[in-house]
C-alpha positions in Angstrom: 17.8 -23.0 -30.3 14.7 -23.6 -32.4 12.0 -25.1 -30.5 9.1 -26.6 -32.6 6.7 -28.1 -30.0 5.1 -31.6 -30.5 1.6 -31.7 -31.2 -1.1 -32.2 -28.3 -2.2 -35.9 -28.2 -5.6 -35.5 -28.7 -5.5 -32.4 -31.1 -7.3 -31.9 -34.3 -6.1 -29.5 -36.8 -6.7 -28.1 -40.3 -4.5 -26.7 -42.8 -3.6 -23.5 -43.2 -5.3 -23.2 -46.6 -8.6 -24.2 -45.1 -8.6 -20.7 -43.5 -6.7 -18.5 -45.8 -9.0 -19.8 -48.9 -12.2 -19.3 -46.8 -13.8 -16.6 -49.1 -16.1 -15.2 -46.2 -12.8 -14.1 -44.7 -11.3 -12.3 -47.8 -7.9 -12.8 -46.3 -4.9 -11.7 -48.5 -2.1 -14.2 -48.6 1.6 -12.3 -49.0 2.8 -14.6 -51.8 7.1 -13.8 -50.9 6.2 -15.3 -47.4 4.6 -18.6 -48.5 7.0 -21.6 -49.2 5.6 -24.0 -51.5 4.1 -26.3 -48.6 3.4 -23.9 -46.5 -0.6 -23.9 -46.7 -0.4 -27.4 -45.7 0.8 -26.7 -42.4 -1.7 -27.5 -39.2 -3.8 -24.9 -37.8 -4.7 -26.0 -34.5 -6.2 -22.8 -33.0 -6.8 -19.0 -34.0 -5.4 -16.5 -31.3 -5.2 -13.0 -30.9 -2.4 -11.3 -29.0 -1.0 -7.7 -29.2 1.9 -8.5 -26.7 5.2 -7.4 -28.1 6.4 -10.9 -27.5 3.7 -13.6 -27.2 6.2 -16.4 -27.9 6.2 -17.8 -24.4 2.5 -18.0 -24.1 1.9 -20.1 -27.4 1.8 -23.9 -27.9 2.7 -24.0 -31.4 0.6 -24.1 -34.7 -1.5 -21.3 -34.1 -2.7 -18.9 -36.3 -1.7 -15.6 -34.3 -3.6 -12.7 -35.0 -2.6 -8.9 -34.3 -3.6 -5.3 -35.4 0.1 -4.6 -34.6 -0.6 -2.1 -31.5 2.5 -3.3 -29.6 4.5 -4.1 -32.6 8.3 -3.7 -31.7 10.5 -1.6 -33.7 12.7 -4.9 -34.4 10.2 -6.6 -36.5 12.9 -9.1 -37.6 13.0 -10.6 -33.7 9.4 -10.4 -33.3 9.2 -12.7 -36.2 11.7 -15.0 -35.5 10.4 -15.6 -31.8 7.0 -16.3 -33.4 8.6 -18.9 -35.8 10.6 -20.5 -33.4 7.7 -21.0 -30.9 6.0 -22.9 -33.8 3.4 -20.7 -35.0 1.8 -21.6 -38.4 1.2 -18.2 -39.9 0.6 -14.4 -38.7 -2.6 -12.6 -39.2 -2.3 -9.0 -39.8 -5.2 -6.9 -39.3 -5.5 -3.6 -41.1 -7.4 -0.9 -38.7 -7.7 3.1 -39.4 -6.8 3.8 -35.8 -3.7 1.6 -35.8 -2.2 0.7 -39.2 -4.3 1.4 -42.7 -1.3 -0.6 -44.5 0.9 -3.5 -44.2 4.7 -2.6 -42.2 7.0 -2.8 -44.8 9.5 -4.4 -42.1 7.1 -6.9 -41.0 6.3 -8.6 -44.6 10.1 -8.3 -45.5 10.7 -10.0 -41.9 8.1 -12.8 -42.6 9.3 -13.5 -45.8 13.2 -13.7 -44.6 12.1 -15.9 -42.0 9.6 -18.1 -43.7 6.5 -17.4 -41.6 3.6 -17.1 -43.9 1.6 -13.9 -43.7 -2.2 -13.3 -44.0 -3.5 -9.4 -44.4 -6.8 -9.5 -42.8 -9.0 -6.5 -44.1 -11.0 -4.0 -42.0 -14.3 -5.6 -42.8 -13.1 -8.8 -41.2 -13.2 -8.9 -37.4 -10.9 -11.3 -35.7 -14.0 -13.0 -34.0 -15.0 -14.1 -37.3 -11.7 -15.8 -38.1 -12.0 -17.3 -34.4 -15.3 -18.7 -35.2 -14.1 -19.7 -39.1 -11.2 -21.7 -37.3 -13.3 -23.3 -34.7 -16.1 -24.5 -37.2 -13.3 -26.4 -39.5 -11.6 -28.0 -36.5 -15.1 -29.1 -35.8 -15.7 -30.6 -39.1 -12.2 -32.2 -39.2 -12.8 -33.6 -36.1 -16.1 -35.4 -37.1 -14.6 -36.5 -40.6 -11.3 -37.9 -38.8 -13.8 -39.9 -36.2 -15.7 -41.2 -39.3 -12.5 -42.0 -41.1 -11.1 -43.8 -38.1 -14.0 -45.8 -37.6 -14.7 -47.1 -41.3 -10.6 -47.8 -41.1 -11.4 -50.1 -38.1 -14.2 -51.9 -39.4 -12.7 -52.3 -43.1 -9.6 -53.6 -41.1 -11.4 -55.7 -38.9 -13.4 -57.4 -41.8 -10.0 -57.9 -43.7 -8.2 -59.7 -40.7 -10.5 -62.5 -41.1 -9.0 -63.2 -44.5 -5.6 -63.7 -43.3 -2.2 -61.5 -42.9 -2.3 -60.9 -46.6 -5.8 -59.6 -47.1 -5.2 -57.4 -44.0 -1.7 -56.0 -45.2 -3.4 -55.2 -48.4 -6.4 -53.4 -46.7 -4.2 -51.1 -44.7 -2.1 -50.5 -47.9 -5.3 -49.3 -49.4 -6.6 -47.1 -46.3 -3.0 -45.5 -45.9 -2.5 -45.2 -49.9 1.0 -46.6 -49.8 3.1 -49.8 -49.5 3.1 -52.1 -46.4 5.3 -55.1 -45.3 5.2 -57.0 -41.9 8.6 -58.4 -41.4 9.8 -61.0 -38.8 13.4 -61.8 -37.5 16.4 -61.2 -39.9 14.0 -58.7 -41.7 12.3 -61.8 -43.6 9.0 -60.5 -45.2 6.1 -62.2 -43.7 3.4 -60.7 -45.6 3.5 -57.4 -48.0 1.8 -55.4 -50.6 3.9 -53.4 -53.1 6.8 -53.1 -50.8 10.2 -52.8 -52.3 12.6 -55.4 -52.1 15.4 -55.5 -51.6 15.2 -52.9 -48.9 16.9 -49.9 -49.1 19.4 -48.9 -47.1 17.7 -46.3 -45.4 15.1 -49.1 -44.4 17.6 -51.6 -43.5 19.0 -49.0 -40.9 15.6 -47.7 -39.5 14.6 -51.9 -38.7 18.0 -52.1 -37.0 17.3 -48.6 -35.1 14.0 -50.1 -34.1 15.2 -53.6 -33.2 18.0 -52.0 -30.5 15.4 -50.1 -28.9 13.0 -51.2 -26.0 8.8 -50.9 -25.4 6.3 -49.5 -27.8 8.0 -47.2 -30.1 8.0 -45.7 -33.6 10.4 -44.7 -36.2 10.7 -42.7 -39.4 12.8 -42.2 -42.2 12.9 -40.8 -45.7 14.1 -42.1 -48.7 15.6 -40.3 -51.5 12.9 -40.1 -53.7 10.9 -38.3 -51.1 9.0 -41.4 -49.7 8.1 -41.1 -46.0 8.6 -44.5 -44.0 7.6 -45.1 -40.8 7.8 -48.4 -38.7 6.8 -50.0 -35.4 6.4 -53.5 -33.6 3.1 -55.5 -34.1 0.8 -55.6 -31.4 -0.2 -57.2 -28.6 3.3 -58.4 -27.8 4.8 -55.3 -28.7 8.3 -56.6 -29.4 10.9 -56.2 -32.1 10.4 -59.8 -33.5 7.9 -58.8 -36.0 7.8 -55.2 -37.2 5.1 -53.3 -39.5 6.7 -50.9 -42.4 4.5 -48.6 -44.3 5.8 -46.0 -47.1 4.0 -43.5 -49.1 4.9 -40.1 -50.7 3.0 -38.2 -48.3 3.9 -37.3 -44.7 1.9 -39.2 -41.9 -0.7 -37.3 -40.0 -2.5 -38.1 -36.4 -5.2 -40.0 -38.1 -3.0 -42.0 -40.4 -0.8 -42.9 -37.3 -4.0 -43.9 -35.3 -5.1 -46.4 -38.5 -1.8 -47.7 -38.3 -1.9 -48.4 -34.7 -5.1 -50.2 -35.7 -3.3 -52.5 -38.3 -0.4 -53.2 -36.0 -2.8 -54.6 -33.5 -4.8 -56.5 -36.0 -1.5 -57.9 -37.4 -0.5 -58.9 -34.2 -3.4 -61.0 -33.3 -4.0 -62.6 -36.8 -0.2 -63.4 -37.0 -0.1 -64.9 -33.8 -3.3 -67.1 -34.2 -2.0 -68.1 -37.6 1.2 -69.2 -36.3 -0.3 -70.9 -33.5 -2.9 -72.8 -35.9 -0.3 -73.8 -38.3 2.0 -74.9 -35.4 -0.7 -77.0 -33.4 -1.7 -78.5 -36.9 1.9 -79.5 -37.6 2.6 -81.2 -34.2 -0.9 -82.8 -33.9 -0.3 -84.2 -37.4 3.2 -85.7 -36.6 2.2 -87.1 -33.3 -0.9 -88.7 -34.9 1.6 -90.2 -37.8 3.9 -91.6 -34.8 6.2 -88.8 -34.9 8.3 -88.1 -31.7 7.0 -85.8 -29.1 10.2 -83.8 -28.9 10.0 -82.6 -32.3 6.2 -81.5 -31.9 7.0 -79.8 -29.0 9.8 -78.0 -30.6 7.3 -77.1 -33.3 5.1 -75.2 -31.1 7.4 -73.8 -28.4 10.3 -73.7 -30.4 12.2 -75.5 -27.7 12.8 -79.2 -26.8 12.3 -79.0 -23.0 9.3 -77.3 -21.3 7.4 -77.0 -17.9 3.8 -78.0 -17.1 2.2 -75.0 -15.5 -0.9 -75.2 -13.4 -3.1 -72.7 -11.6 -5.9 -72.8 -8.9 -8.2 -70.7 -7.8 -6.9 -67.8 -5.5 -8.9 -66.3 -2.7 -12.2 -65.1 -4.8 -10.9 -66.8 -7.9 -10.4 -65.4 -11.1 -12.8 -63.4 -13.3 -14.5 -64.4 -16.5 -11.9 -62.9 -18.5 -9.2 -64.4 -16.7 -10.6 -67.7 -17.2 -10.3 -67.6 -20.9 -7.7 -69.8 -22.8 -6.8 -66.8 -24.8 -6.1 -64.7 -22.0 -4.0 -67.4 -20.5 -2.3 -68.1 -23.7 -1.0 -64.7 -24.1 -0.2 -64.5 -20.3 2.1 -67.6 -20.7 3.2 -67.3 -24.0 1.8 -71.0 -25.1 -1.0 -72.1 -27.3 -1.2 -75.2 -25.2 -3.4 -74.3 -22.3 -6.3 -76.5 -21.0 -9.0 -74.9 -18.5 -10.5 -77.1 -16.1 -13.6 -76.9 -13.6 -12.7 -75.7 -10.3 -11.5 -73.5 -11.9 -8.1 -74.5 -12.5 -5.9 -74.7 -15.8 -2.8 -76.9 -16.9 -0.4 -75.6 -19.8 2.9 -76.7 -21.4 5.1 -73.6 -21.4 8.7 -73.0 -22.5 11.3 -73.9 -19.8 11.6 -70.5 -18.8 8.2 -69.5 -17.7 7.4 -65.5 -17.2 4.5 -63.8 -15.5 3.2 -66.6 -13.1 3.4 -63.8 -10.0 1.3 -61.7 -12.3 -1.4 -64.0 -12.4 -1.8 -63.9 -8.9 -3.5 -60.4 -8.8 -6.1 -61.9 -11.2 -7.3 -64.7 -9.2 -4.8 -67.2 -9.9 -2.2 -69.2 -7.9 0.4 -70.6 -10.4 3.2 -73.3 -10.2 5.6 -74.4 -12.8 7.0 -78.1 -12.6 10.7 -78.9 -13.4 11.9 -78.5 -16.9 11.9 -81.7 -18.8 11.7 -83.1 -22.4 8.5 -84.0 -24.2 8.6 -87.6 -23.5 9.2 -87.2 -20.0 6.7 -84.1 -19.5 3.9 -86.9 -17.7 6.4 -87.8 -15.0 6.4 -84.6 -13.4 2.4 -84.4 -13.3 2.4 -85.9 -9.6 4.5 -83.0 -8.4 2.2 -80.4 -9.4 -0.2 -81.2 -7.0 2.7 -80.8 -4.2 3.9 -77.6 -5.7 0.4 -76.3 -5.8 -0.1 -77.3 -1.8 3.5 -75.6 -1.3 2.2 -72.5 -3.4 -1.0 -72.3 -0.9 1.2 -72.4 2.2 3.6 -69.6 0.6 0.7 -67.5 -0.8 2.7 -67.0 -3.9 3.9 -68.8 -7.3 6.0 -71.4 -7.1 8.7 -72.6 -9.7 10.6 -75.9 -9.5 14.3 -75.5 -9.7 16.0 -77.5 -12.4 18.5 -79.0 -10.2 15.5 -80.1 -7.9 14.6 -83.1 -10.2 18.2 -84.3 -9.9 16.9 -86.0 -6.4 14.5 -87.7 -7.9 17.1 -89.4 -10.2 18.4 -91.0 -7.1 15.3 -93.1 -6.6 14.1 -95.1 -10.0 10.6 -94.1 -10.6 9.1 -97.6 -10.6 10.8 -97.9 -7.2 9.3 -94.6 -5.8 5.7 -95.3 -7.1 5.7 -98.9 -5.6 6.7 -97.4 -2.4 4.2 -94.8 -2.6 1.4 -97.3 -3.2 2.4 -99.4 -0.2 2.9 -96.8 2.4 -0.3 -94.9 1.3 -2.7 -97.9 0.9 -4.7 -98.1 4.0 -5.6 -94.4 3.3 -6.4 -95.0 -0.3 -8.6 -97.7 1.0 -10.5 -95.5 3.9 -10.9 -92.7 0.9 -13.3 -94.8 -0.8 -15.7 -94.0 1.7 -17.5 -90.7 0.7 -16.1 -87.5 2.8 -12.9 -88.8 3.9 -10.3 -87.5 1.8 -7.3 -88.3 4.2 -4.9 -88.5 1.3 -5.9 -85.0 0.4 -6.0 -83.9 3.7 -2.4 -85.0 4.8 -0.9 -83.4 1.7 -2.6 -80.2 3.0 -1.6 -80.6 6.3 2.2 -81.4 5.7 2.4 -78.5 3.1 1.1 -76.3 5.9 3.5 -77.6 8.4 1.1 -79.1 10.6 -1.0 -75.8 11.0 -4.5 -76.6 11.9 -6.2 -73.5 11.2 -4.4 -72.9 7.8 -5.1 -76.6 6.8 -8.7 -75.9 7.7 -9.1 -72.6 5.4 -7.3 -74.1 2.7 -9.6 -77.3 2.8 -12.8 -75.3 3.6 -13.5 -77.3 6.7 -13.7 -76.8 10.6 -10.2 -77.3 12.1 -11.8 -79.8 14.2 -12.4 -82.1 11.0 -8.8 -81.7 10.2 -7.9 -83.0 13.6 -10.2 -86.0 13.0 -9.0 -86.8 9.8 -5.2 -86.6 10.6 -5.9 -88.8 13.9 -7.6 -91.1 11.2 -4.3 -91.2 9.1 -2.1 -91.7 11.9 -4.1 -94.7 13.3 -4.5 -96.1 9.9 -0.9 -95.6 8.9 0.3 -96.8 12.3 2.7 -93.9 12.3 3.6 -90.8 14.9 2.9 -87.9 12.5 5.1 -85.7 15.1 8.0 -87.5 14.3 9.6 -85.4 11.3 11.3 -88.0 9.8 7.7 -89.8 9.5 6.7 -86.4 7.7 9.5 -86.6 5.4 8.7 -89.9 4.3 5.0 -89.3 3.9 5.9 -85.9 1.9 8.2 -87.9 -0.7 5.5 -90.8 -0.5 2.9 -88.3 -1.7 5.4 -86.6 -4.5 5.8 -90.1 -5.6 2.4 -91.2 -5.8 
């Protein structure tokens, strides 16, 4: 089976014509062995081998040099093995001691199997070819770095002008047409892209959407146009795809520029979408529109959860405290970072990634799902969920059915009961340094553990004992009674 090795990830190559056309080397190209595009094939290195079968030791894309010292009698098999190994071209060196002329069987075999053949004159040592290829590769690498740097700068500048300007700039850099498509393959932004899509492009997009992870798909149109498509970043999902087409093939540098464009399109597209959705939602609310419609405009759903987070252990690093970092992790633009540090957010009914926040210094919880107008009623439960999360040392998500219990007690009745039961503690908390309600909530969440409560509050365990004793006397209750603890827990929930 024919094997064409994939290029090395970090390689730089030069076209065969850059070596074959070097006047200092005086190489002769055997015309019948060179296909129309053969001189555009990549060369990653020049390698000398006098083995009868060097194929197992090659990586592909080499310019193989030989003086024919051990050239086998079966030249056809020798050439076929080199071609199947991915060799770009064969250079045969004329030497007085081995072969003063090009062997006819070798010439015929190269023509038959489509392997470009170069004749190296006696005055050109193989070392000179190696050095010329090394110099060409170094120059190509420097040129590629400059090209990528210039492209990044140009595309970053264009990103400030929005999707349309960015797409146009990307098309100019890669000399083709560009389109960003959303769900149902609707054009979000485009520059000279064909419309409607050719069947090959539609099939390409379907294939790409059916996969998973970060991936790239390519196809060729009947007119020879090469088309490449990939998801935009940073989401790297199949919701939005970047499609580019042009007459010539895409090399490694082109794909790097395409990746930069995909990253910027994802960021600009998400930022622009968030801004537009937030603007529309804020306008609707200011003009007296329904909260549910505003929530649906921003999150794409009519139910949501309150998500909250507090510092965990050493707390979040500076990057993890940024609203944009949290927005990306929680997949919502509705994020507020508060002192403490802590954060509040309104996210979708199926929050994801809460456990992943823990390793970045956040301990997060999510309240029960609720309609937009009911979200404020779930705020009191957040503090209890945070206390539970601290006790369990993990993220906590309120189950939807948990809210059904609250329906057994009318909110007004629950609030009145909580206010009446906790009134003595509220009165004592007016004095500085008491914090009896907070201490009681934490102590109950820690199942009466003195040391764990002290560690959570950052005080001595004797201070916890003193405060709980004060609360017990003020309430006139026996806190060792589990039913009393239960009533206090629900009072704290309804407060």
